[in-house]
C-alpha positions in Angstrom: 115.8 22.1 103.0 115.2 25.4 101.4 112.6 26.0 98.7 108.8 26.4 99.0 106.8 24.3 101.5 103.1 24.7 102.1 100.6 23.6 104.7 96.8 23.4 104.4 95.2 24.6 107.7 91.4 24.1 108.2 89.1 25.5 110.8 87.4 22.4 112.1 85.3 23.0 115.3 83.7 19.9 116.9 80.2 21.4 116.4 79.3 23.0 113.2 76.6 22.8 110.6 77.0 20.0 108.1 76.6 22.4 105.2 78.9 25.1 106.5 81.8 26.1 104.3 84.6 26.3 106.8 87.6 28.7 106.5 90.8 27.2 105.1 94.2 28.8 104.9 97.3 27.9 103.0 100.5 28.8 104.8 103.7 29.0 102.7 107.1 28.6 104.4 110.6 28.7 103.0 111.3 25.1 104.3 109.8 22.2 106.1 112.0 23.0 109.1 110.2 26.4 109.4 106.8 24.8 109.1 107.5 22.3 111.9 108.9 25.0 114.1 105.8 27.1 113.5 103.7 24.2 114.5 105.6 23.6 117.7 105.2 27.4 118.5 101.5 27.5 118.1 101.0 24.2 120.0 101.9 26.0 123.2 100.8 29.5 122.3 98.9 31.3 125.1 96.5 34.3 124.7 94.8 35.9 127.7 96.1 33.2 130.0 94.6 30.4 127.9 95.6 28.2 125.0 95.2 30.1 121.8 94.1 26.9 120.0 91.6 24.7 121.9 92.1 22.0 119.3 95.1 21.4 117.0 95.3 18.2 115.0 98.1 17.3 112.7 96.7 14.8 110.3 99.9 14.9 108.2 102.9 17.2 107.8 101.0 19.4 105.4 97.4 19.1 106.7 96.4 20.6 110.1 93.0 21.2 111.6 92.2 23.6 114.5 89.6 25.2 116.7 90.0 28.4 118.7 88.1 31.1 120.6 89.1 33.2 117.6 87.1 30.8 115.4 87.7 31.2 111.7 89.9 34.3 112.2 92.5 32.4 114.3 95.1 32.1 111.6 94.7 35.6 110.3 94.9 37.1 113.9 98.1 35.2 114.6 99.8 37.5 112.2 97.6 40.6 112.6 98.3 40.6 116.3 102.0 39.7 115.9 101.6 36.6 118.1 104.2 34.6 116.2 106.8 37.3 115.7 109.6 34.9 114.8 107.7 33.9 111.7 107.3 37.2 109.8 108.2 35.6 106.5 105.3 33.2 106.4 102.8 33.9 103.6 99.1 33.1 104.4 96.3 32.8 101.9 92.7 32.4 103.1 89.8 30.8 101.3 86.4 30.6 102.9 84.3 29.8 99.9 84.2 27.4 96.9 86.5 29.5 94.7 89.6 28.0 93.2 92.6 27.8 95.5 95.7 29.8 95.0 98.4 27.8 93.3 100.7 25.9 95.6 103.9 23.8 95.3 103.7 20.1 95.1 103.0 18.1 98.3 105.8 16.2 100.0 105.3 12.4 100.5 106.6 10.5 103.5 105.9 10.2 107.2 105.8 12.9 109.9 109.2 13.4 111.7 108.4 12.8 115.3 110.4 11.8 118.4 110.4 8.0 119.0 109.8 7.3 115.3 111.7 4.7 113.2 113.0 5.8 109.8 115.2 5.1 106.9 117.5 8.0 106.2 118.2 9.0 102.6 120.0 11.7 100.7 117.6 14.6 99.7 119.6 15.5 96.6 120.1 11.9 95.5 117.2 9.9 97.1 118.4 6.5 96.1 121.3 6.8 98.6 120.4 5.3 102.0 122.3 5.0 105.3 123.4 1.4 105.7 125.2 -0.2 108.7 127.9 -2.7 107.8 129.5 -4.3 110.9 129.5 -1.2 113.1 130.4 1.3 110.4 127.8 3.5 108.5 127.9 3.9 104.8 125.6 5.0 102.0 124.2 2.4 99.7 121.8 2.2 96.7 120.9 -1.5 97.3 120.8 -1.7 101.1 119.4 0.3 104.0 119.1 0.3 107.7 116.3 1.7 109.8 117.0 4.0 112.8 115.0 5.2 115.8 115.3 8.9 116.7 114.6 9.7 120.3 114.2 13.2 121.7 116.4 13.8 124.7 114.6 16.8 126.1 111.0 17.6 125.4 110.0 20.3 127.9 108.8 22.5 125.1 107.7 19.9 122.7 104.1 21.0 122.6 101.0 19.8 124.4 98.9 16.7 124.2 99.7 13.0 124.0 101.0 13.0 120.5 104.8 12.4 119.9 106.6 15.7 119.4 107.4 16.9 115.9 111.1 17.2 115.6 112.7 20.6 115.0 116.2 21.7 114.3 117.2 22.6 117.9 116.0 19.4 119.4 118.6 17.2 121.2 118.3 13.6 120.0 119.9 10.2 120.1 119.9 7.8 117.1 119.9 4.0 117.5 119.5 1.2 114.9 116.5 -1.1 114.7 118.3 -4.5 115.3 116.1 -6.4 112.8 117.5 -4.3 109.9 121.2 -5.0 110.5 123.4 -8.1 110.8 123.6 -9.6 114.4 127.3 -8.8 114.6 126.6 -5.1 114.1 124.8 -4.7 117.5 126.8 -7.2 119.5 127.5 -6.0 123.0 124.9 -3.3 122.8 126.7 -1.3 120.0 123.5 0.3 118.7 123.8 4.1 119.0 125.0 6.3 116.1 128.1 8.2 117.3 131.3 9.7 116.0 134.3 7.4 115.8 137.0 10.0 116.8 137.9 13.6 116.2 140.6 12.5 113.6 138.3 10.8 111.1 134.8 12.0 112.3 133.4 8.8 110.7 130.0 7.8 112.0 129.9 4.5 113.8 127.9 2.4 116.3 128.8 2.5 120.0 127.2 1.2 123.2 126.6 4.7 124.6 124.1 7.3 123.3 125.5 10.3 121.5 123.7 13.6 121.8 123.0 15.2 118.4 120.9 18.0 117.4 118.3 17.2 114.8 119.8 19.8 112.6 123.3 18.2 112.8 121.8 14.9 111.6 120.0 16.1 108.6 121.1 19.6 107.6 124.5 19.7 105.9 126.6 18.5 108.8 126.8 14.8 107.8 128.4 14.1 104.4 130.0 11.3 102.4 133.7 10.6 102.0 135.2 7.8 100.0 138.0 6.1 101.9 139.5 2.9 103.2 140.7 4.0 106.6 138.6 1.4 108.4 141.2 -1.3 109.3 139.0 -4.3 108.7 137.9 -3.0 105.3 141.3 -2.2 103.9 141.3 -2.4 100.1 137.5 -2.0 100.0 136.9 1.7 99.4 133.4 2.5 100.6 131.5 5.7 100.9 131.7 6.6 104.6 129.3 8.8 106.5 131.3 11.5 108.2 130.4 14.4 110.5 131.4 17.6 108.8 130.6 20.5 111.3 132.0 23.2 108.9 129.2 22.7 106.4 130.8 20.2 104.0 127.9 17.8 104.4 124.6 17.1 102.6 120.9 17.3 103.3 119.2 14.1 104.5 115.5 13.2 105.0 113.6 10.7 107.1 111.4 8.2 105.2 
């Protein structure tokens, strides 16, 4: 999901003068993936044996509020002191007065991508194409769609607090269907987890055992569409099949 992605970050201490003009920063990233990974990094960031941010609130994917012992200089000092060395390509603009903001790219609509959330999955390049479960097979469709729950398998470094963890590329996840969004036969016998049929076809299917994915495998160019009729019970009905393509033949997908 390359391009230009920005986040508005506001210093918002619990106690401040009502007429105070609080510091705001715009952070520019090369992708949403990078922004979410940056957020996870600063959630657990320590400085002088204490959390760098005493308050970090994610109101939406592109609007965060914080407080810190570094007060309004907290974002600037992250980069000045090289506390987030993995994110050298982030561009930060500060604005502590009522002047006009620097220009930014358009905002992105849609929910936050968090562990335990339920989502439709659609093609980023062609957003009218949704994942759809038919029997236990997974296709793309312009008219129908299935909702999926994405659970994080390991979340030891998912950040602090009681909020669900924001998903990042390296996260191990499982994907299961929301039963109300599929026909009853599709989830008979507990076949509810998205898996790979076999190594010969690599078609996505539903099984009764969780399959461990990484979040990046799911949405970043490793799942693609292939037209075919190799599913026995659908012979003669060529449908677009979702297929695992680990060598980069897939497409980009997004949660919505």
